[in-house]
PDB file as gemmi writes it, atoms N, CA and C in Angstrom:
CRYST1    1.000    1.000    1.000  90.00  90.00  90.00 P 1                      
ATOM      1  N   UNK A   1       0.788  -1.186  -0.007  1.00  0.00           N  
ATOM      2  CA  UNK A   1      -0.283   0.068  -0.010  1.00  0.00           C  
ATOM      3  C   UNK A   1       0.781   1.362  -0.143  1.00  0.00           C  
ATOM      4  N   UNK A   2       1.991   0.980   0.615  1.00  0.00           N  
ATOM      5  CA  UNK A   2       3.104   2.186   0.993  1.00  0.00           C  
ATOM      6  C   UNK A   2       3.453   2.982  -0.591  1.00  0.00           C  
ATOM      7  N   UNK A   3       4.157   1.860  -1.339  1.00  0.00           N  
ATOM      8  CA  UNK A   3       4.334   1.895  -2.614  1.00  0.00           C  
ATOM      9  C   UNK A   3       3.444   2.722  -3.477  1.00  0.00           C  
ATOM     10  N   UNK A   4       2.087   2.205  -3.403  1.00  0.00           N  
ATOM     11  CA  UNK A   4       0.813   2.405  -4.364  1.00  0.00           C  
ATOM     12  C   UNK A   4       0.881   3.865  -3.859  1.00  0.00           C  
ATOM     13  N   UNK A   5       1.013   4.580  -2.745  1.00  0.00           N  
ATOM     14  CA  UNK A   5       0.696   6.089  -2.192  1.00  0.00           C  
ATOM     15  C   UNK A   5       1.831   6.613  -3.069  1.00  0.00           C  
ATOM     16  N   UNK A   6       3.179   6.152  -2.904  1.00  0.00           N  
ATOM     17  CA  UNK A   6       4.097   7.112  -3.361  1.00  0.00           C  
ATOM     18  C   UNK A   6       3.965   7.060  -4.981  1.00  0.00           C  
ATOM     19  N   UNK A   7       3.935   6.068  -6.127  1.00  0.00           N  
ATOM     20  CA  UNK A   7       3.214   6.115  -6.963  1.00  0.00           C  
ATOM     21  C   UNK A   7       2.691   7.516  -7.201  1.00  0.00           C  
ATOM     22  N   UNK A   8       1.372   6.983  -7.159  1.00  0.00           N  
ATOM     23  CA  UNK A   8       0.332   8.445  -7.121  1.00  0.00           C  
ATOM     24  C   UNK A   8       0.702   9.497  -6.697  1.00  0.00           C  
ATOM     25  N   UNK A   9       1.348  10.237  -5.499  1.00  0.00           N  
ATOM     26  CA  UNK A   9       2.250  10.795  -5.423  1.00  0.00           C  
ATOM     27  C   UNK A   9       3.192  11.711  -6.499  1.00  0.00           C  
ATOM     28  N   UNK A  10       3.500  10.993  -7.054  1.00  0.00           N  
ATOM     29  CA  UNK A  10       4.770  10.954  -8.101  1.00  0.00           C  
ATOM     30  C   UNK A  10       3.831  11.103  -9.550  1.00  0.00           C  
ATOM     31  N   UNK A  11       3.149  10.424  -9.703  1.00  0.00           N  
ATOM     32  CA  UNK A  11       2.224  10.354 -11.552  1.00  0.00           C  
ATOM     33  C   UNK A  11       1.750  11.957 -11.021  1.00  0.00           C  
ATOM     34  N   UNK A  12       1.131  12.437  -9.731  1.00  0.00           N  
ATOM     35  CA  UNK A  12       0.121  13.653 -10.216  1.00  0.00           C  
ATOM     36  C   UNK A  12       1.555  14.711  -9.902  1.00  0.00           C  
ATOM     37  N   UNK A  13       2.410  14.814  -9.709  1.00  0.00           N  
ATOM     38  CA  UNK A  13       3.812  15.671  -9.443  1.00  0.00           C  
ATOM     39  C   UNK A  13       3.869  15.597 -10.982  1.00  0.00           C  
ATOM     40  N   UNK A  14       4.079  14.775 -11.770  1.00  0.00           N  
ATOM     41  CA  UNK A  14       4.588  14.605 -13.238  1.00  0.00           C  
ATOM     42  C   UNK A  14       3.581  15.790 -14.081  1.00  0.00           C  
ATOM     43  N   UNK A  15       1.940  14.847 -13.916  1.00  0.00           N  
ATOM     44  CA  UNK A  15       0.885  15.490 -14.101  1.00  0.00           C  
ATOM     45  C   UNK A  15       0.744  17.190 -13.834  1.00  0.00           C  
ATOM     46  N   UNK A  16       0.986  17.805 -13.533  1.00  0.00           N  
ATOM     47  CA  UNK A  16       1.221  18.755 -12.770  1.00  0.00           C  
ATOM     48  C   UNK A  16       2.517  19.793 -13.545  1.00  0.00           C  
ATOM     49  N   UNK A  17       3.558  19.547 -13.660  1.00  0.00           N  
ATOM     50  CA  UNK A  17       4.579  19.760 -14.726  1.00  0.00           C  
ATOM     51  C   UNK A  17       4.174  19.979 -15.672  1.00  0.00           C  
ATOM     52  N   UNK A  18       3.540  18.720 -16.547  1.00  0.00           N  
ATOM     53  CA  UNK A  18       3.128  18.416 -17.510  1.00  0.00           C  
ATOM     54  C   UNK A  18       2.139  19.882 -18.482  1.00  0.00           C  
ATOM     55  N   UNK A  19       0.941  19.531 -16.964  1.00  0.00           N  
ATOM     56  CA  UNK A  19       0.060  20.595 -17.433  1.00  0.00           C  
ATOM     57  C   UNK A  19       0.989  22.008 -17.484  1.00  0.00           C  
ATOM     58  N   UNK A  20       1.773  22.461 -16.772  1.00  0.00           N  
ATOM     59  CA  UNK A  20       2.211  23.411 -17.305  1.00  0.00           C  
ATOM     60  C   UNK A  20       3.081  23.993 -18.163  1.00  0.00           C  
ATOM     61  N   UNK A  21       3.631  22.529 -18.947  1.00  0.00           N  
ATOM     62  CA  UNK A  21       3.988  22.647 -20.748  1.00  0.00           C  
ATOM     63  C   UNK A  21       3.432  22.599 -21.584  1.00  0.00           C  
ATOM     64  N   UNK A  22       2.074  22.524 -21.398  1.00  0.00           N  
ATOM     65  CA  UNK A  22       1.180  22.909 -22.556  1.00  0.00           C  
ATOM     66  C   UNK A  22       0.263  21.167 -21.814  1.00  0.00           C  
ATOM     67  N   UNK A  23      -0.654  21.263 -23.502  1.00  0.00           N  
ATOM     68  CA  UNK A  23      -1.841  20.803 -23.543  1.00  0.00           C  
ATOM     69  C   UNK A  23      -1.656  18.901 -23.370  1.00  0.00           C  
ATOM     70  N   UNK A  24      -2.620  18.127 -23.190  1.00  0.00           N  
ATOM     71  CA  UNK A  24      -2.879  17.004 -23.213  1.00  0.00           C  
ATOM     72  C   UNK A  24      -2.311  16.175 -24.340  1.00  0.00           C  
ATOM     73  N   UNK A  25      -2.306  16.797 -25.331  1.00  0.00           N  
ATOM     74  CA  UNK A  25      -1.584  16.151 -27.246  1.00  0.00           C  
ATOM     75  C   UNK A  25      -0.350  16.189 -26.788  1.00  0.00           C  
ATOM     76  N   UNK A  26       0.101  17.146 -26.159  1.00  0.00           N  
ATOM     77  CA  UNK A  26       1.828  17.486 -26.363  1.00  0.00           C  
ATOM     78  C   UNK A  26       2.287  16.706 -25.236  1.00  0.00           C  
ATOM     79  N   UNK A  27       1.481  16.569 -23.808  1.00  0.00           N  
ATOM     80  CA  UNK A  27       1.972  15.418 -23.299  1.00  0.00           C  
ATOM     81  C   UNK A  27       2.189  14.452 -23.795  1.00  0.00           C  
ATOM     82  N   UNK A  28       1.232  13.710 -24.203  1.00  0.00           N  
ATOM     83  CA  UNK A  28       1.362  12.141 -24.657  1.00  0.00           C  
ATOM     84  C   UNK A  28       2.281  12.278 -26.088  1.00  0.00           C  
ATOM     85  N   UNK A  29       2.145  13.528 -27.226  1.00  0.00           N  
ATOM     86  CA  UNK A  29       3.076  12.765 -27.995  1.00  0.00           C  
ATOM     87  C   UNK A  29       4.856  12.987 -27.862  1.00  0.00           C  
ATOM     88  N   UNK A  30       5.080  13.896 -26.946  1.00  0.00           N  
ATOM     89  CA  UNK A  30       6.167  13.922 -26.306  1.00  0.00           C  
ATOM     90  C   UNK A  30       6.505  12.642 -25.386  1.00  0.00           C  
ATOM     91  N   UNK A  31       5.891  12.318 -24.607  1.00  0.00           N  
ATOM     92  CA  UNK A  31       6.150  10.956 -24.250  1.00  0.00           C  
ATOM     93  C   UNK A  31       6.497   9.513 -25.166  1.00  0.00           C  
ATOM     94  N   UNK A  32       5.524   9.787 -26.188  1.00  0.00           N  
ATOM     95  CA  UNK A  32       5.725   9.006 -27.281  1.00  0.00           C  
ATOM     96  C   UNK A  32       6.945   9.069 -27.835  1.00  0.00           C  
ATOM     97  N   UNK A  33       7.415   9.654 -28.316  1.00  0.00           N  
ATOM     98  CA  UNK A  33       8.499  10.237 -28.797  1.00  0.00           C  
ATOM     99  C   UNK A  33       9.845   9.972 -28.130  1.00  0.00           C  
ATOM    100  N   UNK A  34       9.540  10.515 -26.563  1.00  0.00           N  
ATOM    101  CA  UNK A  34      10.893  10.052 -25.803  1.00  0.00           C  
ATOM    102  C   UNK A  34      10.960   8.704 -25.482  1.00  0.00           C  
ATOM    103  N   UNK A  35       9.506   7.728 -25.144  1.00  0.00           N  
ATOM    104  CA  UNK A  35       9.519   5.894 -25.409  1.00  0.00           C  
ATOM    105  C   UNK A  35      10.261   5.914 -26.222  1.00  0.00           C  
ATOM    106  N   UNK A  36      10.183   6.252 -27.614  1.00  0.00           N  
ATOM    107  CA  UNK A  36      10.268   5.523 -28.888  1.00  0.00           C  
ATOM    108  C   UNK A  36      12.153   5.833 -28.853  1.00  0.00           C  
ATOM    109  N   UNK A  37      12.438   6.912 -28.496  1.00  0.00           N  
ATOM    110  CA  UNK A  37      13.375   7.419 -28.852  1.00  0.00           C  
ATOM    111  C   UNK A  37      14.900   6.457 -27.636  1.00  0.00           C  
ATOM    112  N   UNK A  38      13.629   6.602 -26.399  1.00  0.00           N  
ATOM    113  CA  UNK A  38      15.125   5.502 -25.625  1.00  0.00           C  
ATOM    114  C   UNK A  38      14.831   3.896 -26.367  1.00  0.00           C  
ATOM    115  N   UNK A  39      13.467   3.262 -26.606  1.00  0.00           N  
ATOM    116  CA  UNK A  39      14.073   2.205 -27.099  1.00  0.00           C  
ATOM    117  C   UNK A  39      15.248   1.942 -28.201  1.00  0.00           C  
ATOM    118  N   UNK A  40      15.232   2.833 -28.759  1.00  0.00           N  
ATOM    119  CA  UNK A  40      16.011   2.817 -30.131  1.00  0.00           C  
ATOM    120  C   UNK A  40      17.452   2.673 -29.767  1.00  0.00           C  
ATOM    121  N   UNK A  41      17.948   3.681 -28.188  1.00  0.00           N  
ATOM    122  CA  UNK A  41      18.898   3.804 -27.958  1.00  0.00           C  
ATOM    123  C   UNK A  41      19.288   3.057 -27.127  1.00  0.00           C  
ATOM    124  N   UNK A  42      18.719   1.845 -26.667  1.00  0.00           N  
ATOM    125  CA  UNK A  42      18.994   0.810 -25.387  1.00  0.00           C  
ATOM    126  C   UNK A  42      19.160  -0.339 -26.531  1.00  0.00           C  
ATOM    127  N   UNK A  43      18.216  -0.398 -28.127  1.00  0.00           N  
ATOM    128  CA  UNK A  43      18.491  -1.981 -28.628  1.00  0.00           C  
ATOM    129  C   UNK A  43      19.998  -1.064 -29.359  1.00  0.00           C  
ATOM    130  N   UNK A  44      20.437  -0.147 -29.853  1.00  0.00           N  
ATOM    131  CA  UNK A  44      21.510   0.222 -30.417  1.00  0.00           C  
ATOM    132  C   UNK A  44      22.958  -0.330 -29.143  1.00  0.00           C  
ATOM    133  N   UNK A  45      22.789   0.342 -28.086  1.00  0.00           N  
ATOM    134  CA  UNK A  45      23.225  -0.130 -26.468  1.00  0.00           C  
ATOM    135  C   UNK A  45      23.422  -1.758 -26.734  1.00  0.00           C  
ATOM    136  N   UNK A  46      22.722  -2.372 -27.238  1.00  0.00           N  
ATOM    137  CA  UNK A  46      22.775  -3.932 -26.310  1.00  0.00           C  
ATOM    138  C   UNK A  46      23.304  -4.250 -27.552  1.00  0.00           C  
ATOM    139  N   UNK A  47      23.006  -4.197 -28.920  1.00  0.00           N  
ATOM    140  CA  UNK A  47      23.582  -4.567 -30.152  1.00  0.00           C  
ATOM    141  C   UNK A  47      25.160  -4.332 -29.894  1.00  0.00           C  
ATOM    142  N   UNK A  48      25.380  -3.042 -29.903  1.00  0.00           N  
ATOM    143  CA  UNK A  48      27.228  -2.648 -29.872  1.00  0.00           C  
ATOM    144  C   UNK A  48      27.629  -3.227 -28.583  1.00  0.00           C  
ATOM    145  N   UNK A  49      27.306  -3.346 -27.569  1.00  0.00           N  
ATOM    146  CA  UNK A  49      28.155  -4.155 -26.631  1.00  0.00           C  
ATOM    147  C   UNK A  49      27.773  -5.199 -26.900  1.00  0.00           C  
ATOM    148  N   UNK A  50      26.725  -6.440 -27.567  1.00  0.00           N  
ATOM    149  CA  UNK A  50      26.958  -7.478 -28.109  1.00  0.00           C  
ATOM    150  C   UNK A  50      28.640  -8.030 -29.037  1.00  0.00           C  
ATOM    151  N   UNK A  51      28.240  -6.611 -29.885  1.00  0.00           N  
ATOM    152  CA  UNK A  51      29.563  -6.930 -30.749  1.00  0.00           C  
ATOM    153  C   UNK A  51      30.557  -6.492 -29.851  1.00  0.00           C  
ATOM    154  N   UNK A  52      30.738  -5.571 -28.913  1.00  0.00           N  
ATOM    155  CA  UNK A  52      32.339  -4.941 -28.178  1.00  0.00           C  
ATOM    156  C   UNK A  52      32.526  -6.290 -27.195  1.00  0.00           C  
ATOM    157  N   UNK A  53      31.566  -6.799 -27.133  1.00  0.00           N  
ATOM    158  CA  UNK A  53      32.077  -8.417 -25.909  1.00  0.00           C  
ATOM    159  C   UNK A  53      32.625  -9.710 -26.613  1.00  0.00           C  
ATOM    160  N   UNK A  54      31.776  -9.683 -28.163  1.00  0.00           N  
ATOM    161  CA  UNK A  54      32.462 -10.749 -29.098  1.00  0.00           C  
ATOM    162  C   UNK A  54      33.775 -10.209 -29.516  1.00  0.00           C  
ATOM    163  N   UNK A  55      34.056  -9.050 -29.273  1.00  0.00           N  
ATOM    164  CA  UNK A  55      35.425  -9.231 -30.329  1.00  0.00           C  
ATOM    165  C   UNK A  55      36.487  -8.577 -28.811  1.00  0.00           C  
ATOM    166  N   UNK A  56      35.980  -8.681 -27.943  1.00  0.00           N  
ATOM    167  CA  UNK A  56      37.194  -8.614 -26.652  1.00  0.00           C  
ATOM    168  C   UNK A  56      37.268 -10.110 -26.239  1.00  0.00           C  
ATOM    169  N   UNK A  57      36.211 -10.567 -26.557  1.00  0.00           N  
ATOM    170  CA  UNK A  57      36.711 -12.444 -26.025  1.00  0.00           C  
ATOM    171  C   UNK A  57      37.166 -13.092 -27.135  1.00  0.00           C  
ATOM    172  N   UNK A  58      36.994 -12.622 -28.451  1.00  0.00           N  
ATOM    173  CA  UNK A  58      37.895 -13.090 -29.353  1.00  0.00           C  
ATOM    174  C   UNK A  58      39.398 -13.142 -29.173  1.00  0.00           C  
ATOM    175  N   UNK A  59      39.419 -11.447 -28.975  1.00  0.00           N  
ATOM    176  CA  UNK A  59      40.457 -11.041 -28.329  1.00  0.00           C  
ATOM    177  C   UNK A  59      41.758 -11.998 -27.366  1.00  0.00           C  
ATOM    178  N   UNK A  60      40.661 -11.946 -26.713  1.00  0.00           N  
ATOM    179  CA  UNK A  60      41.403 -12.279 -25.197  1.00  0.00           C  
ATOM    180  C   UNK A  60      41.425 -13.569 -25.666  1.00  0.00           C  
ATOM    181  N   UNK A  61      40.859 -14.717 -26.380  1.00  0.00           N  
ATOM    182  CA  UNK A  61      41.109 -16.214 -26.581  1.00  0.00           C  
ATOM    183  C   UNK A  61      42.386 -15.732 -28.035  1.00  0.00           C  
ATOM    184  N   UNK A  62      42.670 -15.274 -28.822  1.00  0.00           N  
ATOM    185  CA  UNK A  62      43.420 -15.106 -29.575  1.00  0.00           C  
ATOM    186  C   UNK A  62      44.735 -14.729 -28.185  1.00  0.00           C  
ATOM    187  N   UNK A  63      44.991 -14.653 -27.585  1.00  0.00           N  
ATOM    188  CA  UNK A  63      46.181 -13.502 -26.655  1.00  0.00           C  
ATOM    189  C   UNK A  63      46.297 -14.817 -26.383  1.00  0.00           C  
ATOM    190  N   UNK A  64      45.196 -15.749 -25.272  1.00  0.00           N  
ATOM    191  CA  UNK A  64      45.487 -17.058 -24.548  1.00  0.00           C  
ATOM    192  C   UNK A  64      46.078 -18.172 -25.079  1.00  0.00           C  
ATOM    193  N   UNK A  65      45.658 -17.935 -26.408  1.00  0.00           N  
ATOM    194  CA  UNK A  65      45.784 -19.639 -27.131  1.00  0.00           C  
ATOM    195  C   UNK A  65      47.161 -20.271 -26.904  1.00  0.00           C  
ATOM    196  N   UNK A  66      48.175 -19.414 -27.404  1.00  0.00           N  
ATOM    197  CA  UNK A  66      49.389 -19.816 -26.891  1.00  0.00           C  
ATOM    198  C   UNK A  66      49.398 -20.352 -25.450  1.00  0.00           C  
ATOM    199  N   UNK A  67      49.362 -19.488 -24.662  1.00  0.00           N  
ATOM    200  CA  UNK A  67      49.868 -20.382 -23.721  1.00  0.00           C  
ATOM    201  C   UNK A  67      48.942 -21.548 -23.462  1.00  0.00           C  
ATOM    202  N   UNK A  68      48.260 -21.865 -23.441  1.00  0.00           N  
ATOM    203  CA  UNK A  68      47.155 -23.092 -23.291  1.00  0.00           C  
ATOM    204  C   UNK A  68      48.063 -23.700 -24.328  1.00  0.00           C  
TER     205      UNK A  68                                                      
END                                                                             
């Protein structure tokens, strides 16, 4: 119950700040753009990290092969 109350307070505060910035259409469109933008960033980031990790692992394997 405590967590629910906190979430409600946070949402109310966010709505107040959004109201100051513009109308309801502006609020929802900004949120959708932000959400889409962040999804793309995370997709690119994780794809990059997979590539970087594979490159790092392959380089480590190459370095350790002579020792083995």
